[in-house]
C-alpha positions as CSV (number, residue, x, y, z in Angstrom):
1,M,48.0,-2.9,44.2
2,F,45.2,-3.6,46.6
3,E,45.8,-5.8,49.6
4,N,42.6,-4.7,51.1
5,Q,39.6,-2.5,50.0
6,Q,41.2,0.7,51.1
7,E,44.6,0.5,49.5
8,Q,45.0,2.4,46.2
9,I,46.8,1.5,43.0
10,D,49.3,3.6,40.9
11,S,47.6,6.2,38.8
12,S,47.5,6.7,35.1
13,S,46.8,9.9,33.2
14,D,45.9,8.3,29.9
15,I,42.1,8.6,29.9
16,I,41.8,7.4,26.2
17,Q,43.5,4.1,27.0
18,L,41.4,3.9,30.2
19,A,38.2,4.3,28.1
20,H,39.3,1.6,25.7
21,N,40.1,-0.8,28.6
22,V,36.8,-0.3,30.3
23,T,34.8,-0.7,27.1
24,Q,36.7,-3.9,26.1
25,L,36.3,-5.3,29.6
26,H,32.6,-4.9,29.9
27,L,31.2,-4.8,26.4
28,E,33.2,-7.9,25.1
29,N,34.0,-10.0,28.1
30,D,30.9,-9.5,30.2
31,K,28.2,-8.8,27.6
32,S,26.9,-6.0,29.9
33,N,23.4,-4.7,29.6
34,D,22.5,-1.0,29.0
35,F,22.5,-0.2,32.7
36,V,26.1,-1.4,33.0
37,N,27.0,0.7,30.0
38,E,25.5,3.7,31.8
39,I,27.6,3.1,34.8
40,I,30.7,2.9,32.7
41,E,29.7,6.0,30.9
42,E,29.2,7.8,34.2
43,M,32.7,6.7,35.3
44,L,34.3,7.9,32.1
45,N,32.5,11.2,32.2
46,K,34.3,11.9,35.5
47,E,37.5,11.9,33.4
48,Q,39.3,10.2,36.3
49,N,42.2,7.8,36.3
50,P,42.0,4.1,37.3
51,V,42.7,4.9,40.9
52,N,39.6,7.1,41.1
53,I,37.5,4.6,39.2
54,I,38.4,1.7,41.5
55,N,37.8,4.0,44.5
56,F,34.4,5.0,43.0
57,C,33.5,1.3,42.8
58,L,34.8,0.5,46.3
59,N,32.8,3.3,47.8
60,D,29.5,2.1,46.3
61,Q,28.6,-1.1,48.3
62,V,24.9,-1.1,47.3
63,N,24.9,-1.1,43.6
64,P,24.9,-4.7,42.2
65,I,26.3,-3.6,38.8
66,I,29.3,-1.9,40.5
67,Q,30.0,-5.2,42.3
68,I,30.1,-6.9,38.9
69,V,32.5,-4.2,37.7
70,L,34.8,-4.8,40.7
71,A,34.5,-8.6,40.3
72,S,35.5,-8.3,36.7
73,C,38.5,-6.1,37.5
74,Y,39.8,-8.7,40.0
75,Y,39.0,-11.6,37.6
76,Y,40.8,-10.2,34.6
77,G,43.5,-8.3,36.6
78,K,42.5,-4.9,35.2
79,W,44.0,-2.0,37.3
80,V,44.3,-4.3,40.3
81,E,46.2,-7.5,41.0
82,K,44.4,-10.5,39.7
83,D,42.5,-12.2,42.5
84,E,39.9,-14.8,41.7
85,H,38.7,-15.2,45.3
86,K,37.9,-11.5,45.5
87,A,36.2,-11.8,42.1
88,F,34.0,-14.5,43.5
89,I,33.2,-12.4,46.6
90,Y,32.1,-9.5,44.5
91,Y,30.0,-11.7,42.2
92,Q,28.4,-13.2,45.3
93,K,27.6,-9.8,46.7
94,S,26.0,-8.7,43.5
95,A,24.0,-12.0,43.4
96,E,22.8,-11.4,46.9
97,M,21.5,-8.0,45.7
98,G,19.4,-9.8,43.1
99,N,21.5,-9.5,40.0
100,A,20.7,-12.4,37.6
101,N,24.0,-12.1,35.7
102,A,26.1,-12.1,38.9
103,T,24.1,-15.2,40.1
104,F,25.0,-16.9,36.9
105,K,28.7,-16.0,37.4
106,V,28.7,-17.4,40.9
107,G,27.5,-20.6,39.3
108,N,30.4,-20.5,36.9
109,C,32.8,-20.0,39.8
110,Y,31.5,-23.1,41.6
111,S,31.4,-25.0,38.3
112,H,35.1,-24.4,37.5
113,G,36.6,-23.8,40.9
114,I,37.3,-20.1,40.3
115,G,38.1,-18.4,43.6
116,V,36.2,-21.0,45.5
117,E,36.3,-24.8,45.9
118,K,34.7,-26.6,43.0
119,D,31.2,-27.7,43.8
120,E,29.0,-28.8,40.8
121,H,25.8,-29.1,42.8
122,K,26.1,-25.5,44.1
123,A,26.9,-24.5,40.5
124,F,23.7,-26.1,39.4
125,I,21.7,-24.3,42.2
126,Y,23.1,-20.9,41.2
127,Y,22.4,-21.6,37.5
128,Q,18.9,-22.5,38.4
129,K,18.4,-19.3,40.5
130,S,19.7,-17.2,37.6
131,A,17.4,-19.0,35.2
132,E,14.4,-18.2,37.5
133,M,15.6,-14.6,37.4
134,G,15.4,-14.6,33.6
135,D,19.1,-15.0,32.7
136,A,19.4,-16.7,29.3
137,D,22.9,-18.0,30.0
138,G,21.8,-19.5,33.3
139,T,18.8,-21.1,31.6
140,F,21.1,-22.7,29.1
141,K,23.5,-24.0,31.8
142,V,20.6,-25.6,33.7
143,G,19.9,-27.5,30.5
144,Y,23.5,-28.4,30.1
145,C,23.7,-29.8,33.7
146,Y,20.6,-31.9,33.1
147,D,22.1,-33.1,29.8
148,Y,25.3,-34.4,31.3
149,G,24.3,-35.0,34.9
150,I,26.5,-32.3,36.3
151,G,25.5,-31.4,39.9
152,V,22.1,-33.0,39.3
153,E,20.7,-36.3,38.1
154,K,20.9,-36.7,34.3
155,D,17.5,-36.0,32.6
156,E,17.6,-35.5,28.9
157,H,14.0,-34.3,28.6
158,K,14.5,-31.6,31.2
159,A,17.8,-30.6,29.4
160,F,15.8,-30.2,26.2
161,I,13.1,-28.1,28.0
162,Y,15.8,-25.7,29.4
163,Y,17.6,-25.5,26.1
164,Q,14.4,-24.6,24.4
165,K,13.7,-21.9,27.0
166,S,17.1,-20.4,26.5
167,A,16.6,-20.4,22.8
168,E,13.3,-18.5,23.2
169,M,15.3,-16.0,25.2
170,G,17.8,-15.5,22.3
171,N,20.6,-17.7,23.5
172,A,22.6,-19.0,20.5
173,N,24.1,-22.0,22.4
174,G,20.7,-23.0,23.5
175,T,19.3,-22.6,20.0
176,F,22.1,-24.8,18.7
177,N,21.5,-27.5,21.3
178,V,17.8,-27.6,20.6
179,G,18.8,-28.4,17.0
180,Y,21.2,-31.1,18.2
181,C,18.5,-32.7,20.4
182,Y,16.1,-32.8,17.5
183,H,18.9,-34.2,15.3
184,H,19.7,-37.1,17.6
185,G,16.4,-37.6,19.4
186,I,17.9,-36.5,22.8
187,G,15.0,-35.7,25.2
188,V,12.6,-35.2,22.4
189,E,11.4,-37.2,19.4
190,K,13.9,-37.1,16.5
191,D,13.0,-34.6,13.8
192,E,15.8,-33.8,11.3
193,H,13.9,-30.9,9.6
194,K,13.4,-29.1,13.0
195,A,17.1,-29.8,13.7
196,F,18.0,-28.0,10.5
197,I,15.7,-25.1,11.3
198,Y,17.3,-24.6,14.8
199,Y,20.9,-25.0,13.4
200,Q,20.0,-22.3,10.9
201,K,18.7,-20.0,13.6
202,S,21.8,-20.4,15.7
203,A,23.9,-19.8,12.6
204,E,22.0,-16.5,12.0
205,M,22.8,-15.6,15.6
206,G,26.6,-16.0,14.9
207,D,27.1,-19.4,16.4
208,A,30.1,-21.2,14.8
209,S,28.9,-24.7,15.6
210,G,25.4,-24.0,14.3
211,T,27.0,-22.7,11.1
212,Y,29.0,-25.8,10.7
213,F,26.0,-28.1,11.2
214,V,24.0,-26.2,8.6
215,G,26.8,-27.1,6.2
216,Y,26.7,-30.7,7.6
217,C,23.0,-30.9,6.9
218,Y,23.3,-29.6,3.4
219,F,26.2,-32.1,2.8
220,Y,24.3,-35.2,3.9
221,G,20.8,-34.0,3.1
222,I,19.7,-34.1,6.7
223,G,16.4,-32.3,7.2
224,V,17.0,-30.3,4.0
225,E,17.6,-31.2,0.3
226,K,21.2,-32.2,-0.3
227,D,23.3,-29.3,-1.7
228,E,27.1,-29.7,-1.8
229,H,27.8,-26.2,-2.8
230,K,25.7,-24.7,0.1
231,A,27.5,-27.2,2.4
232,F,30.8,-25.8,1.2
233,I,29.6,-22.2,1.8
234,Y,28.6,-22.9,5.3
235,Y,31.7,-24.9,6.1
236,Q,33.7,-22.0,4.9
237,K,31.7,-19.5,7.0
238,S,32.2,-21.7,10.1
239,A,35.9,-21.9,9.3
240,E,36.1,-18.1,9.2
241,M,34.5,-18.2,12.7
242,G,37.2,-20.5,14.0
243,D,35.4,-23.8,13.9
244,T,38.0,-26.5,13.6
245,D,35.7,-29.1,12.1
246,G,34.4,-26.6,9.5
247,T,38.0,-25.7,8.6
248,F,38.9,-29.4,8.1
249,N,35.8,-30.0,6.0
250,V,36.6,-27.0,3.7
251,G,39.9,-28.8,3.1
252,S,38.1,-32.0,2.3
253,C,35.8,-30.2,-0.1
254,Y,38.7,-28.7,-2.0
255,R,40.6,-32.1,-2.0
256,H,37.7,-34.0,-3.5
257,G,36.0,-31.3,-5.5
258,I,32.8,-31.4,-3.4
259,G,30.7,-28.2,-3.9
260,V,33.8,-26.4,-5.2
261,E,36.4,-26.9,-7.9
262,K,39.0,-29.4,-6.8
263,D,42.2,-27.7,-5.6
264,E,44.7,-29.9,-3.6
265,H,46.9,-27.0,-2.5
266,K,43.9,-25.2,-1.0
267,A,42.9,-28.5,0.6
268,F,46.3,-28.7,2.2
269,V,46.1,-25.1,3.4
270,Y,42.8,-25.7,5.2
271,Y,43.9,-29.0,6.6
272,S,47.0,-27.1,8.0
273,K,44.7,-24.5,9.6
274,S,42.6,-27.1,11.3
275,A,45.7,-29.0,12.5
276,E,47.1,-25.8,14.0
277,L,43.8,-25.4,15.8
278,G,44.2,-28.8,17.3
279,N,41.9,-30.8,15.1
280,A,43.0,-34.5,15.0
281,S,41.5,-35.2,11.6
282,G,43.3,-32.2,10.3
283,M,46.6,-33.4,11.7
284,S,46.1,-36.8,10.1
285,S,45.3,-35.2,6.8
286,V,48.3,-32.8,6.9
287,A,50.6,-35.8,7.6
288,E,49.0,-37.7,4.7
289,C,49.5,-34.8,2.4
290,Y,53.2,-34.5,3.3
291,R,53.6,-38.3,3.0
292,N,51.9,-38.6,-0.4
293,G,52.7,-35.2,-1.9
294,I,49.1,-34.0,-2.0
295,G,48.9,-30.3,-2.5
296,I,52.4,-29.8,-1.2
297,R,55.9,-31.1,-1.9
298,R,56.4,-34.6,-0.4
299,D,58.3,-34.3,3.0
300,L,58.5,-37.4,5.2
301,N,60.0,-35.5,8.1
302,K,57.0,-33.2,8.3
303,A,54.7,-36.1,7.8
304,K,56.3,-37.8,10.8
305,Y,56.0,-34.6,12.9
306,W,52.3,-34.4,12.3
307,Y,51.7,-38.1,12.9
308,Q,53.6,-37.8,16.2
309,R,51.5,-34.7,17.2
310,L,48.4,-36.8,16.5
311,I,49.7,-39.7,18.6
312,E,50.4,-37.3,21.5
313,I,46.9,-35.8,21.5
314,K,45.3,-39.3,21.2
315,N,47.3,-40.4,24.2
316,I,46.6,-44.1,23.6
317,T,47.3,-46.4,26.6
318,A,45.8,-49.7,25.6
319,T,48.1,-52.1,27.4
320,N,45.5,-52.9,30.2
321,E,42.9,-53.8,27.5
322,W,44.9,-56.9,26.6
323,I,45.5,-58.2,30.2
324,H,41.9,-58.6,31.1
325,N,40.4,-59.5,27.7
326,S,39.2,-63.1,27.7
327,E,38.8,-63.0,23.9
328,I,42.6,-62.9,23.4
329,E,44.7,-66.0,23.9
330,D,47.6,-65.9,26.4
331,D,50.4,-66.1,23.8
332,L,49.0,-63.1,21.9
333,K,48.5,-61.2,25.2
334,K,52.1,-61.9,26.1
335,A,53.4,-60.6,22.8
336,L,51.3,-57.5,22.9
337,T,52.0,-56.5,26.5
338,K,55.7,-57.4,26.3
339,D,56.3,-55.1,23.3
340,K,53.9,-52.4,24.7
341,Y,52.2,-51.9,21.4
342,Q,49.8,-49.0,21.5
343,L,46.9,-50.7,19.8
344,S,43.2,-50.9,20.6
345,W,41.1,-54.0,20.9
346,I,38.1,-53.3,18.8
347,S,35.0,-55.4,19.4
348,Y,33.6,-57.0,16.2
349,D,30.1,-55.5,16.8
350,E,31.6,-52.0,16.4
351,F,32.0,-52.6,12.6
352,K,29.1,-51.7,10.3
353,D,28.3,-52.3,6.6
354,I,30.8,-55.2,6.4
355,K,31.4,-56.6,2.9
356,E,34.0,-58.9,1.4
357,I,36.4,-57.1,-1.0
358,G,39.2,-59.7,-1.5
359,R,40.2,-63.3,-0.8
360,G,43.6,-65.0,-1.0
361,G,45.3,-68.1,0.2
362,F,46.2,-66.7,3.6
363,A,43.6,-64.1,4.3
364,T,40.2,-62.5,3.4
365,V,39.8,-58.8,3.4
366,F,36.5,-57.0,4.2
367,Y,35.4,-53.4,4.0
368,A,33.7,-51.9,7.1
369,S,32.6,-48.7,8.6
370,W,33.9,-48.0,12.1
371,F,33.5,-45.1,14.6
372,D,36.9,-44.1,15.9
373,K,36.1,-42.8,19.4
374,S,39.7,-41.4,19.8
375,Q,39.1,-38.9,17.0
376,N,35.3,-38.7,17.1
377,L,34.8,-39.7,13.4
378,T,33.6,-42.5,11.3
379,R,36.3,-44.3,9.4
380,S,36.3,-46.7,6.4
381,V,38.6,-49.5,7.4
382,A,39.9,-52.8,5.9
383,L,39.4,-55.9,8.1
384,K,42.1,-58.4,7.2
385,L,41.0,-61.8,8.6
386,L,43.9,-64.2,8.7
387,H,42.8,-67.8,8.0
388,K,43.3,-70.3,10.8
389,S,44.8,-67.6,13.1
390,N,42.4,-68.9,15.8
391,R,44.6,-72.0,16.0
392,H,47.9,-70.8,14.6
393,H,48.8,-67.4,16.1
394,E,52.4,-67.2,14.8
395,E,51.7,-65.6,11.4
396,F,49.1,-63.2,12.8
397,I,51.6,-62.1,15.6
398,R,54.4,-61.8,13.0
399,E,52.3,-59.5,10.7
400,L,50.9,-57.5,13.7
401,K,54.4,-57.0,15.1
402,A,55.8,-56.0,11.7
403,F,53.1,-53.3,11.4
404,C,53.6,-52.1,14.9
405,D,57.4,-52.1,14.8
406,I,57.4,-50.0,11.7
407,S,54.5,-47.7,12.4
408,L,55.6,-46.8,15.9
409,K,58.9,-45.4,14.5
410,D,57.7,-44.5,11.0
411,P,54.0,-43.4,11.3
412,T,53.9,-42.6,7.6
413,F,53.4,-46.3,7.0
414,L,50.0,-47.9,6.4
415,K,48.1,-47.5,9.7
416,C,47.0,-50.4,11.8
417,F,44.2,-49.1,14.2
418,G,43.9,-52.3,16.3
419,I,42.9,-55.9,16.3
420,S,39.6,-57.7,16.5
421,K,38.2,-61.3,16.2
422,D,35.6,-62.7,13.8
423,I,32.6,-63.8,15.8
424,T,32.0,-66.9,13.6
425,S,35.4,-68.3,12.7
426,K,37.1,-66.8,15.8
427,D,40.0,-65.9,13.5
428,Y,41.9,-62.7,14.4
429,I,41.5,-59.5,12.4
430,L,43.9,-56.7,11.6
431,V,42.0,-53.4,11.4
432,L,43.9,-51.4,8.8
433,D,43.4,-48.1,7.0
434,Y,41.1,-48.6,4.0
435,A,42.6,-48.0,0.6
436,S,39.7,-46.4,-1.3
437,K,41.3,-46.9,-4.7
438,G,42.2,-50.6,-4.2
439,C,45.4,-52.1,-5.3
440,L,47.9,-50.8,-7.8
441,R,47.5,-53.7,-10.2
442,N,43.8,-52.8,-10.8
443,N,44.7,-49.1,-11.3
444,L,47.5,-49.5,-13.9
445,L,45.3,-48.1,-16.8
446,T,44.4,-45.0,-14.7
447,V,47.9,-44.5,-13.6
448,A,49.0,-44.5,-17.2
449,Q,46.9,-41.3,-17.8
450,M,48.8,-39.3,-15.1
451,D,51.6,-37.0,-15.9
452,W,55.1,-38.1,-15.0
453,K,55.5,-35.9,-12.0
454,D,52.6,-37.8,-10.4
455,K,53.9,-41.2,-11.6
456,L,57.3,-40.4,-10.1
457,N,55.6,-39.4,-6.8
458,L,53.8,-42.8,-6.9
459,L,57.0,-44.6,-7.5
460,Q,58.8,-42.6,-4.8
461,C,56.0,-43.5,-2.3
462,I,56.5,-47.3,-3.0
463,A,60.3,-47.0,-2.8
464,S,60.0,-45.0,0.4
465,D,57.9,-47.6,2.0
466,L,60.3,-50.3,0.9
467,H,63.1,-48.2,2.4
468,I,61.2,-48.0,5.7
469,I,60.7,-51.8,5.7
470,H,64.4,-52.3,5.1
471,S,65.5,-49.8,7.7
472,H,63.8,-52.0,10.3
473,D,65.9,-54.9,9.0
474,L,62.8,-56.5,7.5
475,I,62.4,-58.2,4.1
476,H,59.0,-58.3,2.3
477,C,58.7,-61.8,0.8
478,D,55.7,-61.3,-1.3
479,L,56.1,-57.9,-3.0
480,H,53.9,-57.3,-6.1
481,S,51.5,-54.8,-7.4
482,G,48.5,-56.6,-5.8
483,N,50.1,-55.8,-2.3
484,I,50.5,-52.1,-3.1
485,L,47.4,-50.2,-1.9
486,Q,46.2,-46.7,-2.9
487,N,44.1,-44.0,-1.4
488,S,45.1,-41.7,-4.2
489,F,46.3,-42.7,-7.7
490,K,49.5,-40.8,-7.2
491,S,50.5,-42.3,-3.9
492,A,50.6,-45.8,-2.4
493,Y,51.4,-48.0,0.6
494,I,53.0,-51.4,0.7
495,A,50.8,-53.9,2.6
496,D,50.6,-57.6,3.5
497,L,53.6,-57.9,5.8
498,G,52.6,-61.4,6.9
499,L,55.4,-63.0,4.9
500,S,58.0,-60.5,6.1
501,I,61.1,-61.8,7.9
502,T,64.1,-60.2,9.5
503,A,67.2,-60.0,7.4
504,N,69.1,-61.8,10.1
505,I,66.8,-64.8,10.0
506,A,66.7,-64.8,6.2
507,L,70.5,-65.3,6.1
508,K,70.4,-68.2,8.5
509,S,67.4,-70.1,7.2
510,K,66.4,-71.9,4.1
511,S,62.8,-72.7,3.4
512,D,61.4,-75.8,1.8
513,K,59.0,-73.6,-0.2
514,I,58.8,-70.3,-1.9
515,C,55.6,-68.2,-1.4
516,G,54.6,-65.5,-3.9
517,I,53.9,-64.9,-7.6
518,L,56.5,-66.2,-10.0
519,P,57.5,-63.1,-12.2
520,Y,58.2,-61.0,-9.1
521,I,60.5,-63.5,-7.4
522,A,64.2,-62.7,-7.7
523,P,66.4,-65.3,-9.6
524,E,68.6,-66.0,-6.6
525,V,65.5,-67.0,-4.6
526,L,64.3,-69.2,-7.4
527,N,67.8,-70.8,-7.3
528,K,67.4,-71.8,-3.7
529,H,69.2,-68.9,-2.0
530,S,67.8,-66.8,0.9
531,Y,65.6,-63.7,0.5
532,T,67.6,-60.5,0.9
533,K,66.7,-56.8,0.7
534,A,68.1,-56.9,-2.8
535,S,65.4,-59.5,-3.7
536,N,62.8,-56.9,-3.0
537,I,64.6,-54.5,-5.4
538,Y,64.2,-57.1,-8.1
539,S,60.4,-57.2,-7.4
540,F,60.3,-53.4,-7.4
541,G,61.8,-53.4,-10.9
542,I,58.9,-55.5,-12.1
543,I,56.5,-53.0,-10.5
544,M,58.3,-50.2,-12.4
545,W,57.7,-52.2,-15.6
546,E,54.0,-52.4,-14.8
547,I,53.6,-48.7,-14.1
548,L,55.5,-47.8,-17.3
549,Y,53.5,-50.0,-19.6
550,S,50.2,-49.8,-17.7
551,K,49.6,-53.6,-17.6
552,P,50.5,-56.5,-15.3
553,V,53.8,-58.2,-16.2
554,S,53.1,-61.1,-18.5
555,Y,54.3,-64.7,-18.3
556,E,53.0,-68.0,-19.5
557,Q,52.0,-70.3,-16.6
558,K,50.5,-73.7,-17.6
559,S,49.0,-76.3,-15.3
560,K,52.1,-78.6,-15.7
561,L,54.7,-78.4,-13.0
562,Q,57.4,-78.6,-15.8
563,S,56.4,-75.1,-17.2
564,K,57.1,-73.6,-13.8
565,L,60.5,-75.2,-13.8
566,Q,61.2,-73.9,-17.3
567,F,60.3,-70.4,-16.2
568,Q,62.5,-70.5,-13.2
569,I,65.4,-71.8,-15.3
570,Q,64.9,-69.0,-17.8
571,V,64.9,-66.3,-15.1
572,C,68.0,-67.7,-13.5
573,N,69.6,-67.6,-17.0
574,G,68.8,-64.0,-17.4
575,L,65.2,-63.9,-18.8
576,R,63.6,-60.5,-17.9
577,S,60.4,-58.7,-18.9
578,H,60.7,-57.2,-22.3
579,I,61.7,-53.5,-22.5
580,Y,60.1,-52.1,-25.6
581,D,61.8,-49.8,-28.1
582,D,61.2,-46.0,-27.4
583,T,61.4,-46.6,-23.6
584,A,63.1,-43.6,-22.0
585,K,66.8,-44.6,-21.5
586,C,67.0,-43.4,-17.9
587,Y,63.9,-45.5,-16.9
588,A,65.1,-48.6,-18.8
589,D,68.5,-48.4,-17.2
590,L,67.1,-48.2,-13.7
591,M,64.9,-51.2,-14.3
592,K,67.9,-53.2,-15.6
593,K,69.9,-52.2,-12.5
594,C,67.0,-53.5,-10.3
595,W,67.0,-56.8,-12.3
596,N,70.8,-57.3,-12.1
597,L,71.6,-61.0,-11.8
598,E,74.1,-60.1,-9.0
599,P,72.0,-58.9,-6.0
600,N,74.9,-56.8,-4.7
601,E,74.8,-54.7,-7.9
602,R,71.2,-53.6,-7.4
603,P,70.5,-50.1,-6.0
604,T,69.1,-49.8,-2.5
605,A,65.5,-48.5,-1.9
606,A,67.0,-45.3,-0.4
607,K,69.0,-44.7,-3.6
608,I,66.0,-45.3,-5.8
609,C,64.0,-42.7,-3.7
610,D,66.8,-40.2,-4.3
611,I,66.8,-40.9,-8.1
612,F,63.0,-40.3,-8.4
613,A,63.2,-37.1,-6.3
614,E,66.0,-35.9,-8.7
615,W,63.9,-36.8,-11.8
616,E,60.9,-34.9,-10.4
617,N,62.9,-31.7,-10.6
618,N,64.7,-32.4,-13.9
619,E,62.8,-30.9,-16.8
620,I,65.0,-32.7,-19.3
621,I,64.2,-36.1,-17.8
622,L,60.5,-35.3,-17.4
623,S,60.4,-34.3,-21.1
624,E,62.2,-37.5,-22.1
625,L,59.7,-39.6,-20.1
626,S,56.7,-37.7,-21.6
627,D,58.0,-38.1,-25.2
628,S,58.5,-41.8,-24.6
629,D,55.0,-42.2,-23.3
630,K,53.5,-40.8,-26.6
631,K,55.6,-43.3,-28.6
632,L,54.5,-46.2,-26.4
633,L,50.8,-45.7,-26.7
634,G,50.3,-48.7,-28.9
635,V,52.1,-50.9,-26.3
636,K,50.0,-49.5,-23.5
637,N,46.8,-50.1,-25.3
638,D,47.7,-53.8,-25.6
639,Y,46.3,-54.7,-22.2
640,I,46.7,-58.3,-21.3
641,H,43.3,-59.3,-19.7
642,E,43.9,-63.0,-19.6
643,F,46.6,-62.8,-17.0
644,I,44.7,-60.8,-14.4
645,D,42.5,-63.4,-12.7
646,S,44.2,-66.7,-13.3
647,N,47.9,-65.9,-13.0
648,Y,48.1,-63.3,-10.3
649,K,46.8,-65.0,-7.2
650,N,49.1,-65.5,-4.3
651,S,50.4,-69.0,-4.7
652,E,52.6,-71.4,-2.8
653,I,55.4,-72.6,-5.1
654,Y,57.3,-75.7,-3.9
655,E,61.0,-75.3,-4.3
656,L,62.1,-77.2,-7.4
657,E,65.4,-79.0,-8.1
658,I,67.3,-76.7,-10.4
659,P,70.5,-78.2,-11.9
660,D,73.8,-76.6,-11.1
661,T,74.2,-76.0,-14.8
662,V,71.0,-74.8,-16.5
663,D,70.1,-74.7,-20.1
664,E,67.3,-72.8,-21.7
């Protein structure tokens, strides 16, 4: 190893390996010009070992290319001990001899603090010198410094000018950035067609980002006619070049059948590749695939692993946002900071394209588009505005805490991105993951067309969420198919935790009223007993009935209060939804167990999950369920339209006096 310029290194007799090392070092890492190649060739022709090559370089103090060779050896630790300061010294010597590439590299050293103290202004000076000497990389870097205000005052127009100069010199990065400037109107008038042209040029030069953006332009019809197949082709090319966004988008194309035949397994494969490359959207999608069984066998542990990876790279530290935010009342601040919830405060003006998609007694839900800065992507979100939460914070805090308590430990649950406040009513808003397929109740006819493996996957998702809720010692007091949301027809999330209570509180308290929809409410609750986890299992049995027969559960509700009392009495006496002939015995038996009059005799949510997982892999049961479906076609076609709008709104049912001895 060299301690000074005269000390020699250990020799090697393998001239073939030496030739390979030299070629790789200079042709790939340093993009050397023909003159550098001639120097390397001259050294190799001497058929000398590394000792002689290094000595050859050290003895030539006047050739700028030789100084670059030495600098590179020290920078990469080839044949000498790695020494970034010596690398900087030799780059500087070569720069002083008028070498443009070395001048650029001195700028890089100052820019990144390589072998010298970091100094962004000096970096800019050297980049500018190399640009004046005709170095394309240096010209690009001058533009980059102007673009981001690095070592010089920010000036987007000058940035564009230098990007354009470097593009004319054949620099792929500069060519791409010219396209980006035209695309977004940075330093030049916006021109989407010119943006596409420059993206295409950079793609032809082998630039991965340019290739990705050509696909992006074809996908959205930016500056060129929309063509989803061409978009897929370019996304795929960029993926092969290692572009993480391109890799993710190939997955999305396969998942949704955009520009290519739909293939959920290939979607999962590409999502996984992008996740391994550190793409946050890829991590989120891999987790979703594992959670919902999309393209891969459902695996909650792996889903949690990828959600946790995502949380780690996002590194959310939002506590300080709450303390100084005047829009948030003190009691809400106290609850949020006390429990250290990792949530963002999202200003209402960040939401675009807002439109109402649902209204109930307790809340109104809106669709909105929101740019998630933490992942650099636009999301579709659901804004759940809780009525009167500007004056009564308790229910809002309860639902918010329920989401946070669950999602922090079980990130496979429906995501809550943060909170906001309506600018008109001043009511608080939960910003939730948007369920693009809506609620299960509205999708029952579509679900009926799925095969039983997918139906069992759906049922397992619901039971799994219920198990998660119960594992946090919570009880959902308003569980029905309208509160089960779907992004995919074969998966689901349980939502609307506003009426959830802890099991401990439920055992100690009795309410003056019952909230919910009558057919889903367990008989013991109708009979003035407390909600329990088993009460949720009863509701789940009703949802099983709806999925099986592809229609909302039917009951006759008239305007008279007496009819409600009659219904409650009948349920407490054993009235249950009708199970039709030809229903698969295994499925009918499980529904009956969920509806058992004795709460302690009902299966747990965890047990139900295990049952569905077993059925998914049992060909005999799958065949029994499929055969039953064919026999029940007449029942499924008898869809009960009149019950949808009038009888399935969330309602507040006052507790009625039910006699100790009831008669039908």
